[in-house]
C-alpha positions in Angstrom: -8.8 1.5 -15.8 -9.2 -2.3 -15.4 -6.4 -2.7 -18.0 -3.9 -1.1 -15.7 -4.9 -3.4 -12.8 -3.5 -6.3 -14.9 -0.6 -4.6 -16.7 0.6 -2.2 -14.0 1.5 -4.6 -11.2 5.0 -4.8 -10.1 5.2 -8.5 -10.8 3.9 -8.1 -14.4 6.5 -5.4 -14.9 9.2 -7.5 -13.4 8.3 -10.7 -15.4 8.0 -8.7 -18.7 11.3 -7.0 -18.0 13.0 -10.3 -17.2 11.7 -12.0 -20.3 12.7 -9.0 -22.4 16.3 -9.2 -21.1 16.6 -13.0 -21.0 14.6 -14.2 -24.0 13.0 -17.6 -23.3 13.3 -18.5 -19.6 12.3 -21.4 -17.5 10.0 -20.9 -14.5 12.9 -21.3 -12.0 15.1 -18.8 -13.8 12.2 -16.3 -13.8 11.8 -16.8 -10.1 15.5 -16.1 -9.5 15.2 -12.9 -11.5 12.2 -11.7 -9.5 13.3 -11.5 -5.9 10.5 -11.5 -3.4 7.9 -13.2 -5.6 6.3 -16.3 -4.3 6.0 -19.4 -6.5 2.2 -19.0 -6.5 2.3 -15.3 -7.4 4.8 -16.0 -10.3 2.6 -18.8 -11.5 -0.6 -16.6 -11.4 1.2 -13.7 -13.1 2.5 -16.0 -15.9 -1.0 -17.6 -16.3 -2.5 -14.1 -16.7 0.2 -13.0 -19.1 -0.4 -16.1 -21.2 -4.2 -15.6 -21.2 -3.7 -12.0 -22.3 -1.4 -13.1 -25.2 1.7 -11.3 -23.8 3.7 -14.4 -23.0 4.0 -17.7 -24.8 4.4 -21.0 -22.9 6.3 -24.0 -24.2 6.5 -27.3 -22.4 9.3 -29.8 -23.1 8.3 -33.4 -23.0 10.8 -34.4 -20.3 10.5 -35.8 -16.8 9.9 -33.6 -15.0 8.5 -31.3 -17.8 10.5 -28.2 -18.5 8.3 -25.2 -19.0 9.7 -22.2 -20.9 8.2 -18.7 -21.2 8.9 -15.9 -23.8 7.4 -12.7 -24.7 5.0 -12.7 -27.7 5.1 -9.8 -30.2 2.4 -8.1 -28.2 4.4 -8.7 -25.0 7.5 -7.3 -26.6 5.6 -4.1 -27.5 4.7 -3.7 -23.8 8.3 -3.7 -22.7 9.0 -0.2 -24.0 6.3 1.6 -21.9 6.9 -0.6 -18.9 10.7 0.1 -19.1 9.9 3.9 -19.3 7.7 3.6 -16.3 10.4 1.6 -14.3 13.0 4.2 -15.3 10.7 7.1 -14.2 10.0 5.3 -10.9 13.7 4.8 -10.2 14.4 8.5 -10.9 11.6 9.8 -8.8 11.1 7.3 -6.0 13.2 9.4 -3.6 10.9 12.4 -4.1 7.8 10.3 -3.8 9.1 8.7 -0.6 10.0 12.2 0.8 6.5 13.5 0.0 4.8 10.5 1.6 6.9 10.9 4.8 6.0 14.6 5.0 2.3 14.0 4.3 2.2 11.2 6.9 3.9 13.3 9.5 1.5 16.2 8.8 -1.4 13.8 9.1 -0.1 12.4 12.4 0.4 16.0 13.8 -3.1 16.9 12.9 -4.5 13.8 14.6 -2.5 14.6 17.7 -3.8 18.2 17.7 -7.4 17.0 17.2 -7.0 14.4 19.9 -5.6 17.0 22.4 -8.5 19.4 21.5 -11.0 16.7 22.2 -9.4 15.8 25.5 -9.6 19.4 26.6 -13.3 19.5 25.9 -14.1 16.1 27.3 -13.1 17.1 30.9 -14.6 20.6 30.7 -17.6 21.2 32.8 -20.9 21.7 30.9 -21.9 24.3 33.4 -20.5 27.7 34.1 -17.1 28.0 35.9 -16.8 28.9 39.5 -18.3 27.6 42.8 -21.9 26.5 42.8 -24.2 26.2 45.8 -25.5 22.7 46.5 -28.9 23.2 48.1 -29.7 19.6 48.6 -30.7 20.0 52.2 -31.0 23.0 54.4 -27.8 23.3 56.5 -28.3 23.2 60.2 -28.4 26.6 61.8 -25.0 28.2 62.3 -23.3 26.1 59.5 -22.2 27.6 56.2 -23.6 26.0 53.0 -21.2 23.8 51.1 -19.9 24.8 47.7 -18.7 22.7 44.8 -15.5 23.7 43.0 
């Protein structure tokens, strides 16, 4: 699914959505409409969309040059499925977040139980329980032999 690696990113979705809503936009306006995107990420995303034929780039011969971006016909056709995906995500993100929270809590609880189980066996003696005679040396006469607990 290499195709989805390029088309399914949040930045691709955001840029295509912004261009679908705004028509032809300059780089700075696109950046304003995509909160959180860095200049480098926006530039890389736009370059990839231009290479894929989804976005057209137009440069005005001014100082400094004004660069405008707009969706191509192919890019416009992508907006419908991406819009449906964004809508689905907005409707279901609460459920997805709740599930992730429960799953992470369950995983953490299992790790704690496993960790506690390991600790219990780490300190356990590898020999049978109870006192054991330590016959290192013969005790002197009249002295009881020592035991280990």
